[in-house]
Steps between C-alpha positions, in 0.01 A plus 500: 500500500457125541693271272312274271563133435502353143153412397602167350455222762776303325770751594823321586717543798774705321226754394409589859659799660598333826670816626149644535411236768418681827604258789357732773160516343512122439592431869239740625229328300605144546721445805450772755242265665524122490207384278315179527635353177856583593449344838378182347799493265738550795346220695536250214842604396652501848364144568637382163845644563510389864405143398779493236772633723411297805835308449820701473623540139849442381687813380379858480129559429449773233164654457351729236193705458454567125335829419500608861340835427415688817404186691713368785278213626636235265844570630383483850346163430848373406688685781555212750633266235733692280866601527438751228175637331519676167217748420507506125327804352499685173327841586763760615236653731432165664867427531543830683209419731639148578850626570349761738328221696819287552644675807169509695173436319192707568279411801202405300686180388488380861151379459604269215794361724242453777286292268794271425590471870177295554709206381754405771775469243473881455370589853785332689799653318754665723596790272344842425330482159626850393863415586476176311330664206773761481771231515338252259320695230656656192340682219593433136369690210424284203263378234303184580564368153874514558480239785563243234875537566445403869333166457490285819663768719246549778393267780150648560303758307192715483332705220187688606277684253773531232467270197141621420557855622800602282360440159186460279660220311415139577827381347685727747290376785600139438863601438509694825377200695756287324793734581394504873476129521819426321696729732426262786704187578332161472293433809472864607173611655320784334194714535348715230189721497293630213212741442228303325349672190674825577412800279805705620570720797615837617824575678475874547395694190584219254276223397699180451399212263428145598458167339155332535568159663295242688564204718554266206766738358685485834503130501615488136781742562635322807444141405817440292721641780339394829404191693247436779366849455160644580319808373182635650289821486489721799144622580523793729191685579619820333750553223816697526404708205269496195586323186564140587296200606719324769850430601657168428768359727722213364761320693710194485845389398731542189523171308825357362414418144287780348316438182477805284132603421389564143343845425 
């Protein structure tokens, strides 16, 4: 029998049974084929990161994908630049999926790497992406809200479809964005994606809650912690699923003097 989600749209992250998340069903629906919206995200993010890392950086480059879920393409977008990439994920099922991908990720992820290779900074690398992925990526199970103890640790970061897709609470949405941004070092490039006006989503039999946010909410959540950032709606011809109005991609750099928002 299918599991039922709590009816209250304000359900908080701690109330959600993340062990019920089905990564295989999620991948089959969202990532078995490269969809137009994801292709547009990849183009923008690869160019943003390639531009930032045009000049060699001093010291090791540490990357993090917050709330990685069952999605490898944010990590692939950071692969040429990082000495280590942390896939930070709460769901035990997703952690198991990610760890199973480390040694040699599934073939359908090749189309995502191929999209990145259209930029020469990715296309001209001398290494095999699977081998580099296996040697660079690590999976860490953890709660997004606990990132407070790792402020300023990572040199580049991504957070795709997480802050608005883990809770029905606006306060937790804003706190999730804050925790992500504060985990980045000053000047670190970042990319974050959001489902606009999401009404929730299925991952297998369970229906997971979401927080209804729009473009102004994305700007408001990032503004205290980011500089020179952009956020725009992606207008693909067909949606990935029902229950949302658009995707919003934000990208820019972590600032150095955050001003706490008032909520």
